[in-house]
C-alpha positions in Angstrom: -3.9 21.7 -23.6 -3.8 22.3 -19.8 -4.4 19.1 -17.8 -5.0 19.3 -14.0 -4.2 15.9 -12.4 -6.2 15.4 -9.2 -5.6 12.5 -6.8 -8.6 12.0 -4.4 -8.2 11.9 -0.7 -7.8 8.7 1.3 -10.0 8.1 4.4 -8.3 7.4 7.7 -7.3 3.7 7.4 -4.4 1.4 8.4 -2.6 2.4 5.2 -3.1 6.2 5.5 -0.7 6.5 8.4 -2.4 9.8 9.1 -1.5 9.9 12.7 2.1 9.0 12.2 3.1 11.3 9.3 3.0 14.5 11.2 5.9 13.2 13.3 8.1 13.4 10.2 6.5 16.7 9.0 4.9 14.8 6.1 1.4 14.9 4.6 1.1 11.6 2.8 2.9 8.2 2.6 3.8 8.4 -1.1 2.9 10.3 -4.3 0.3 9.1 -6.9 2.4 6.9 -9.1 -0.4 6.2 -11.6 -1.0 9.8 -12.4 2.7 10.6 -12.6 3.1 7.8 -15.1 0.2 9.1 -17.1 1.8 12.5 -17.1 4.9 11.0 -18.7 2.7 9.5 -21.4 1.0 12.8 -22.4 2.1 14.9 -25.3 5.1 17.0 -24.5 3.5 20.3 -25.4 0.7 19.8 -22.8 0.9 21.8 -19.6 0.5 19.7 -16.4 -0.3 20.5 -12.8 -0.8 18.0 -10.0 -3.0 18.4 -7.0 -2.8 15.5 -4.5 -5.7 16.2 -2.1 -3.8 14.2 0.6 -1.1 16.9 0.7 -2.9 20.1 -0.4 -6.2 21.7 -1.3 -7.8 22.0 -4.7 -8.4 25.7 -5.4 -10.9 27.3 -7.7 -8.0 28.9 -9.5 -6.7 25.4 -10.4 -9.9 24.5 -12.0 -10.1 27.9 -13.8 -6.7 27.2 -15.3 -7.4 23.7 -16.6 -8.9 22.6 -19.9 -9.4 19.0 -18.6 -9.2 17.3 -15.2 -7.6 13.8 -15.0 -8.5 11.8 -11.8 -7.3 8.3 -10.8 -7.8 6.2 -7.7 -9.0 3.2 -5.9 -12.5 2.2 -4.6 -11.6 3.5 -1.2 -11.1 7.0 -2.6 -14.6 6.9 -4.2 -16.3 9.5 -2.0 -13.6 12.1 -2.5 -13.5 11.4 -6.3 -17.2 11.8 -6.6 -17.0 15.2 -4.9 -14.1 16.4 -7.2 -16.0 15.3 -10.3 -19.0 17.3 -9.2 -16.8 20.3 -8.4 -15.2 20.2 -11.8 -18.6 19.9 -13.5 -19.8 23.1 -11.6 -16.7 24.9 -13.1 -17.4 23.6 -16.6 -14.3 21.6 -16.8 -14.4 18.1 -18.4 -13.2 15.1 -16.4 -11.3 11.9 -17.3 -11.2 9.1 -14.7 -8.9 6.1 -14.7 -7.4 3.6 -12.3 -8.8 0.5 -10.5 -12.0 2.4 -9.5 -13.0 2.3 -13.2 -12.4 -1.4 -13.5 -14.6 -1.9 -10.4 -17.5 0.0 -12.2 -17.8 2.1 -9.0 -20.9 4.4 -9.0 -18.7 7.2 -7.6 -17.5 7.9 -11.2 -20.9 7.9 -12.9 -20.8 11.6 -13.6 -17.4 11.7 -15.1 -17.3 12.8 -18.8 -14.8 10.1 -19.9 -13.7 6.8 -18.3 -10.5 4.9 -19.1 -10.7 1.3 -18.2 -7.6 -0.9 -18.3 -3.9 0.0 -18.4 -3.3 3.4 -19.8 -0.2 3.0 -21.9 -2.0 1.9 -25.1 -4.9 4.3 -24.6 -3.4 7.7 -23.8 -2.2 8.8 -27.2 -5.7 8.2 -28.7 -7.4 9.9 -25.7 -5.1 12.9 -26.0 -5.7 13.3 -29.7 -9.5 13.0 -29.2 -9.4 15.6 -26.4 -7.5 18.0 -28.5 -10.0 17.7 -31.4 -12.9 17.9 -28.9 -14.1 14.4 -29.9 -13.3 12.4 -26.8 -15.4 9.3 -26.3 -17.3 8.5 -23.0 -15.5 5.2 -22.5 -12.1 3.9 -23.5 -11.3 0.2 -22.9 -8.0 -1.5 -23.2 -8.5 -5.2 -23.0 -4.9 -6.3 -23.5 -2.2 -5.8 -20.8 0.6 -3.4 -21.6 4.2 -4.3 -22.3 5.7 -2.8 -19.2 9.2 -2.7 -20.8 7.8 0.3 -22.8 6.5 2.2 -19.8 8.3 5.6 -19.4 9.9 6.9 -16.2 7.1 8.6 -14.2 7.1 12.3 -14.2 8.2 12.9 -10.6 9.1 16.5 -11.4 5.5 17.7 -10.9 5.1 16.1 -7.5 6.0 18.0 -4.2 8.4 15.3 -3.0 9.1 16.8 0.4 5.5 16.4 1.4 5.8 12.5 1.2 7.4 10.1 3.6 8.4 7.7 0.8 8.8 7.6 -3.0 7.2 4.9 -5.2 8.5 2.7 -8.0 6.7 -0.1 -9.8 8.7 -3.0 -11.1 6.0 -5.6 -12.1 2.3 -6.1 -12.6 0.4 -9.2 -12.0 0.6 -12.2 -9.6 0.8 -16.0 -10.4 -1.5 -17.1 -7.6 -5.3 -17.5 -7.3 -6.4 -16.0 -3.9 -10.1 -15.9 -4.2 -10.6 -12.5 -2.6 -7.9 -10.7 -4.5 -8.7 -8.2 -7.4 -5.0 -7.9 -8.5 -5.2 -11.0 -10.7 -8.4 -9.7 -12.3 -6.9 -6.2 -13.0 -3.3 -7.2 -13.9 -3.4 -10.9 -14.7 -1.7 -14.0 -13.5 1.4 -13.7 -15.7 3.7 -11.2 -13.9 5.1 -8.7 -16.3 8.3 -6.9 -15.3 10.3 -3.9 -16.2 14.0 -4.3 -17.2 16.8 -3.6 -14.8 17.7 -0.5 -16.9 14.2 0.9 -16.4 14.3 0.4 -12.6 17.8 2.0 -12.4 16.6 5.0 -14.6 13.7 5.6 -12.1 16.2 5.4 -9.2 18.5 7.8 -11.1 15.6 10.3 -11.4 14.8 10.2 -7.6 18.5 10.6 -6.8 18.9 13.5 -9.2 15.8 15.2 -7.7 17.4 15.1 -4.3 15.3 12.3 -2.7 16.9 10.4 0.2 15.2 7.8 2.4 12.6 5.1 1.7 11.4 3.9 -1.7 8.3 1.7 -1.9 8.4 -0.9 -4.7 4.7 -1.0 -5.1 4.4 -4.4 -6.8 1.5 -6.4 -5.4 4.0 -9.4 -5.5 7.5 -8.3 -6.1 8.7 -12.0 -6.4 5.9 -13.1 -8.8 8.5 -13.6 -11.6 11.4 -15.0 -9.6 13.6 -15.5 -12.6 13.5 -11.8 -13.6 13.8 -10.6 -10.0 17.0 -12.5 -9.7 18.3 -10.6 -12.7 17.2 -7.3 -11.2 18.6 -7.7 -7.7 22.3 -7.8 -8.6 21.8 -4.6 -10.6 20.0 -3.0 -7.7 23.0 -4.0 -5.4 25.4 -2.5 -7.9 23.4 0.7 -8.2 23.1 1.1 -4.4 26.8 0.6 -3.9 27.7 3.1 -6.6 25.4 5.7 -5.0 26.4 4.9 -1.4 23.0 3.5 -0.5 20.8 6.6 -0.5 17.6 4.7 -0.3 16.0 1.9 1.9 13.6 -0.3 -0.1 10.5 -2.0 0.9 7.9 -4.0 -1.0 5.1 -6.6 -1.0 5.7 -10.3 -1.6 4.1 -13.7 -1.3 5.1 -15.9 1.6 7.1 -18.2 -0.6 9.8 -15.7 -0.4 10.9 -17.6 2.7 11.6 -20.7 0.4 14.4 -18.9 -1.4 17.4 -17.8 0.8 19.4 -16.8 -2.2 16.8 -14.2 -2.9 16.5 -13.1 0.7 20.3 -12.6 0.8 20.2 -10.5 -2.4 17.3 -8.4 -1.1 19.2 -7.7 2.1 22.3 -6.7 0.1 20.1 -4.4 -2.1 19.0 -2.6 1.0 15.5 -4.0 1.4 14.5 -3.3 5.0 10.8 -4.2 5.1 8.4 -6.5 3.3 4.6 -6.9 3.5 3.3 -10.4 3.4 -0.3 -11.6 2.9 -0.4 -14.2 5.7 -4.2 -13.9 6.1 -4.9 -16.6 8.7 -3.2 -19.4 10.6 -6.3 -21.5 10.0 -5.4 -24.2 7.3 -8.9 -24.8 6.2 -9.5 -21.1 5.6 -6.3 -20.8 3.5 -7.5 -23.8 1.4 -10.9 -22.1 1.0 -9.4 -19.0 -0.4 -7.0 -21.0 -2.6 -3.9 -19.5 -0.9 -2.0 -22.7 -1.3 1.4 -20.9 -1.4 1.0 -20.3 2.4 0.6 -24.0 3.0 3.9 -25.2 1.7 6.0 -24.2 4.7 5.3 -23.4 8.4 3.9 -19.9 8.6 5.8 -19.0 11.8 9.1 -20.4 10.5 8.7 -18.4 7.3 8.2 -15.1 9.1 11.1 -15.7 11.5 13.5 -16.6 8.6 12.7 -13.3 6.7 13.2 -11.4 9.9 16.5 -13.1 10.4 17.6 -11.6 7.2 17.2 -8.1 8.7 13.9 -7.4 7.1 10.9 -6.2 9.1 7.7 -8.2 8.3 4.5 -6.3 7.9 1.6 -8.6 7.3 -2.1 -8.7 6.3 -4.6 -10.9 8.2 -8.3 -11.5 7.5 -11.2 -12.8 9.5 -14.6 -13.8 8.1 -13.7 -16.8 5.9 -16.5 -19.5 5.7 -14.2 -22.0 7.4 -13.1 -19.8 10.3 -13.7 -21.6 13.6 -15.1 -19.9 16.7 -11.6 -19.5 18.2 -10.2 -17.8 15.1 -9.8 -14.5 16.9 -7.7 -16.0 19.7 -5.6 -17.9 17.1 -5.0 -14.7 15.1 -3.9 -12.8 18.3 -1.7 -15.7 19.3 0.0 -16.0 15.9 0.6 -12.2 15.6 2.1 -12.3 19.1 4.3 -15.3 18.6 5.5 -14.1 15.1 6.3 -10.7 16.6 4.8 -8.7 13.7 4.5 -5.1 14.9 2.4 -3.8 12.0 -0.3 -6.4 11.5 -3.1 -5.2 9.2 -6.1 -7.2 10.4 -9.2 -6.7 8.3 -12.6 -8.2 7.7 -13.0 -10.2 4.6 -14.6 -8.1 1.9 -15.9 -9.1 -1.5 -14.3 -6.8 -4.1 -16.1 -6.3 -7.4 -15.3 -8.9 -10.2 -13.2 -11.1 -7.9 -13.7 -14.9 -7.6 -15.1 -14.3 -4.2 -17.6 -11.7 -5.5 -18.8 -14.1 -8.2 -19.1 -17.0 -5.7 -21.1 -15.0 -3.1 -23.3 -13.5 -5.8 -24.2 -17.0 -7.1 -24.9 -18.1 -3.5 -27.1 -15.0 -2.9 -24.9 -13.7 -0.1 -23.8 -10.3 -1.4 -25.3 -7.4 0.4 -23.8 -4.3 -1.2 -20.8 -3.0 -3.0 -17.5 -2.9 -1.2 -16.1 0.5 0.1 -12.6 -0.9 -0.5 -11.8 -0.4 3.2 -11.6 -3.7 5.1 -10.7 -1.9 8.4 -14.3 -0.8 8.8 -16.5 -3.0 11.1 -18.9 -3.4 8.1 -19.6 -6.4 6.0 -20.8 -6.4 2.4 -21.8 -10.1 2.4 -23.6 -12.6 4.7 -20.9 -14.6 6.6 -21.2 -18.2 7.8 -20.3 -17.1 11.4 -22.9 -15.1 13.3 -22.5 -11.5 12.1 -22.3 -10.0 15.6 -19.9 -12.6 16.8 -17.6 -11.8 13.8 -17.7 -8.1 14.3 -17.1 -8.4 18.1 -14.3 -10.8 17.5 -12.7 -8.5 14.9 -12.8 -5.5 17.3 -11.3 -7.6 20.1 -8.3 -8.5 17.9 -7.6 -4.8 17.2 -8.1 -3.8 20.8 -5.7 -6.5 21.9 -2.9 -6.2 19.4 -3.0 -2.4 19.4 -3.2 -1.8 23.1 0.1 0.1 23.9 1.5 -2.5 26.3 0.8 -5.4 23.9 2.2 -3.5 20.9 5.4 -2.3 22.6 6.0 -5.9 23.9 5.6 -7.2 20.4 8.0 -4.6 18.9 10.6 -5.5 21.6 10.2 -9.2 20.7 10.6 -8.4 17.0 13.8 -6.3 17.6 15.2 -9.2 19.6 15.0 -11.6 16.7 15.7 -9.1 13.9 19.0 -10.2 12.2 21.6 -7.8 11.0 20.7 -6.1 7.8 20.8 -2.8 6.0 20.4 0.4 8.0 18.1 3.1 6.6 19.9 6.3 5.6 19.4 9.0 8.2 17.6 12.1 6.9 16.5 15.3 8.7 12.8 14.2 9.0 14.0 11.2 11.1 15.7 13.5 13.6 12.7 15.7 13.8 10.5 12.7 14.2 12.5 11.6 17.2 12.1 14.9 18.9 8.3 14.9 18.2 8.0 11.4 19.5 9.7 12.2 22.8 7.4 15.2 23.2 4.0 13.8 22.0 4.4 10.2 23.0 6.8 10.5 26.0 5.2 13.6 27.6 1.6 14.1 26.3 0.2 10.6 25.6 -1.8 8.6 28.0 0.5 5.6 27.3 3.7 7.4 28.2 4.7 4.9 30.9 4.7 2.1 28.4 6.5 4.3 25.9 9.4 5.1 28.3 9.7 1.5 29.3 10.0 0.5 25.7 12.4 3.4 25.0 14.8 2.4 27.8 14.6 -1.3 26.8 15.4 -0.4 23.2 18.4 1.7 24.2 19.8 -1.0 26.6 19.1 -4.2 24.5 18.5 -3.2 20.9 20.8 -0.2 20.4 21.7 -1.4 16.9 18.0 -1.2 15.9 17.2 1.9 17.9 16.1 4.0 14.9 13.7 1.2 13.8 12.4 1.1 17.4 11.5 4.8 17.3 10.0 4.4 13.8 7.8 1.6 15.1 6.8 3.5 18.2 5.6 6.4 16.0 3.7 4.0 13.6 2.1 2.4 16.7 0.7 5.8 17.6 -1.2 5.8 14.3 -2.8 2.5 15.2 -3.5 3.5 18.8 -5.4 6.5 17.5 -7.2 4.6 14.8 -8.4 1.8 17.0 -9.3 4.3 19.7 -11.5 6.3 17.3 -13.2 3.1 16.2 -14.0 2.2 19.8 -15.6 5.6 20.4 -17.9 5.4 17.3 
């Protein structure tokens, strides 16, 4: 059996980093870990070929080669997935779709021949056997969550590693909290399940053996969801990194209560974590209560961010406007918090009701749902009726983005961040970083319309933040992505 694994294209969003990746000579942020894990679960005699549409084209010859096409993705990839399903159908090739988009019952997958809902580990063997006999069912459903200690090492061999800026590794699934808008607890549950330290080290061994050097994203939606197990993992990570002379820099996502555990912060710094994404959402206490994000109420938000930064880790953060309890001045308060916390990469989005979440169910009961979510909360588009005047909300949202991603404001925020960043792990220098510096000097320093602000920031970083200069350049490049994205939205 010849299986063609197709990963649909992402639209241009905060998370695509489409305008920053070319500085490094890369095509996409990281490879499709889900499909690579599925590849490792397939029968050993099956032939496999991966086409990630974010780094290369799908050719007719690829479809002519395949007996079946496997696709996986998220809601935001729906339009691309729909197109690829139709294309495979025109070539007479059967399609199997999995991933979060199936759990969301997204209409983009309606024409797929087979849908796999739930975690794949317990389904794949039956699906593969049915496909070989020509008796595959239209729908496979795995109600129970998988034992992640039995998940194999993802098949990274089939991915074109050099086209990505980072590699991916999943340690856990699930989150113990109850955020109303979040679909993670619906898909993966509230009891975090973790891999063993041996499994994690085996995945790092594979990446090291394949020649990867640089950043590795631990893609957990909440890395510290199971603190007890994380504290067993981190010493092994430290040991592995030391034995291999720190070939990787790690980054992940975590809940804000990370700031309540300085022992864990110290271990993460020692294990070479250089960045962490936090779901801060809002400085408005009533809105945090509304969305049941009580973990963000246990300690001062600003104090928490600054403590994590003091441990040498850059904080990225998610923010949301559109909660029922948002006051009229929420936009100014979001801007002021982002500025004072000195969070360079602040992902501000409109609240969106994702399918099957608590928020979705509440708004549906209240008759406030308008349409299905596109899974992209950076669009100035709402899929529900807000309490605030709609135009006021959209205008305020745009004002936040225009303010925090104006070049002057952004570079000032990065400088403030570098000034308070504690000593920590330095990212390993790789060739793409050197190329990125040259391209940044050319494209941002000579060709951009914000070059004056760029050179002011460049000089200040050299004179005052030399120990963090490589991070300064990285953030300057990432800022370019946001400048372009926000600029494009303004012109629409």
